[in-house]
N, C-alpha and C positions, 0 to 999 in steps of 0.2 A: 428306295425313295426317302427323302428327308421327311421328318414329321410335319413340316410346314407345307408340303406339296398339296395342291388342291386335290380333292376327292374326284376320281374319274367317274364319268357317267356310268351308272350301273342300271341294269334292267329293273323294272318294277315288278314286284311279285305280290301275290295276295297271301297273307298269312292270317289264320284265325287269331283274333285279338287275345284269346285265352292262352295262346302259345307264348305270348310276351310276358305273362305273369309267372313269377317264380313259384314253384310248388308250395313253398312255405306261406305264400300269401293268397293262394287260390280261394280259401274260404272267405276272403273279403268280397268276393264277386258272385256268390251263389244265389243271392236274393232270398236266402232262407235264414231263419233265426239261428244264430250260431250258439252251439253249446259252450263255446269259450266266451264267457261274458268279458267284455272289454271295457276298460276305462277310457283309453284313447287308441286310435287307429290312424296310422299315417301311410300315405302312398304317393309316389311321384308319378306324374303322367307326362307323356310327350306333348309338346306344344302344338298340336294339330287337331283340327276338328274331327279327323279320322278316329281319334281316340274317345270321342264322346259316348259311344255305346258302353265302353269300359268304365268311363266316369259315372254314367248313370247306374250301371250295375253296382259299383262301389257305394254310391249314395243310397241306393235302394236297400242294399244289404246292411248298411249302417243303421237304417231305420226299420229293419225287418220285424222287430217285435211290436211295432206300433200299428195303428189303424191304416187302412188303405189310403184315406185322405191325407193323413200325416205323411206317409211314405211318398206320396205323389208330390205334396207341397215341398217337403225337404229336398227331394230330387230335383224339382223345378228350380228352387232357389240356388242349390249347389251348382246346377248346370249353368246358371247365369254367372256365378263366380268364375267357373271354368271358361266360359265364353269370353268374359272380360279379360282374363289372363292371356288368352290366346290372341285376342283382337287388339288389345291396347298395351301390351308389355313385351319385353324382349323374350318372354316365354314362348311367344308365338313365332319367333324367328327360327331359322334352321338350327336343329339340335337343342332347342329350348325345352325347358320343363317347368312345371309348377307342382307344388305339393299340397295335398289336402290333409288336414288333421281333423278328425272327428272325435269329439270328447263327449262322453256321457256325463251329464251333470244332473244334479237334483232338479227334476222338473222339466228337462228338455235336452236337446242336442245342440252342441256348439260346433260349427264348421269353420275352419280357418283355411284360407287359400294364400300360400306364400309364393309369390312370383319372382321373376328374375329382374324386376325393376323396369323403370320407364324406358321406352324406346329411344327417347332423346337423351338418355343417360343423365337426367336431371339429378343434380346433387344439391343438397341444402345443408345449412348449418344444423348441428345436432339440436340446438335449442329453438330452432324455427321449424315447425312442422307444417306440412301441406296435406290437410285431410280431404278426403273425397266427399262429394255431396251429390245427392241424386238431382236429376234435372227436374225443375218445377213442373214442366208439362210432359214428363217422360211417359206417362200413361195415357196421354191424350191421343185421340184417334188420328190426328195429323202428324204425330211425332215419328220422325224417321230414324232417330237414334236416342240413346239414353234410357231405354226401357229397362235394362238389366238392374241398375241400382235403384231405379224408381220402384220396380217390382219388389226388390228386397226390402226397401224402405217401407213399402205399404204392407207387406205380408209377414216379414220376420218380426219376432217379438222385440229384439234389439239388434243393432248391427253397428259396425264401425271399422276403423282401420288404424294402423300405427302411425300414419302421417309421414312415412319415410319413402319417397318415390323410388330410390335406388334399391330398396329391398322391402317392397310393400307387402303387408299382410292385411287382408280384408277378411272379416269374420261376420258371422251372424249367429244368433241364438234363436232357436225355434222351440217354444214351450210345448210340452206334450198336450196340454189342454188348449184346444183351438176354439173354445167357446166364444171369446171376444174377438177373434181374428176376422179380418175382412174376407178371408177365404170362405167363411161360412155365410157371409151376407151377400156374396155374389149370386146373381140369379142366372 
């Protein structure tokens, strides 16, 4: 068959997600504090919501040395980045992927999500950027969409993106000290 032939329909099978992780990266997903202290850790995920348990295990392990509240909040915000990549970019199309890079910085963790670009293949001039903004009423009770970035805007210490739709990188920084964070004021 030529390389451009369509993929034949294959039966669906169930494979444990851990089997998809190469042995050299399995310690990224244990949920345990790693004896290998890392400065940065990268991993690419398939662009389907079926991989979300693997995504959450990665995020939880990245924050394994922190408090339970910190781990939960970091995993929640990272999951929102993953959901946005799957829902709003080409990463969520067939054979799409997105990459997480978690960096340990002084005072907190920085998570960057690099996706495969806008679904409409939007291209912009290099000197004209198109930055993301959270919806004003994204956290309102009546909001039907826009909650992801609104949640990141409200709970991350800082966040932003590179402004390039065809190769978007969205990041957030979450300080280790959650004292002034809205997370601690929620009842």
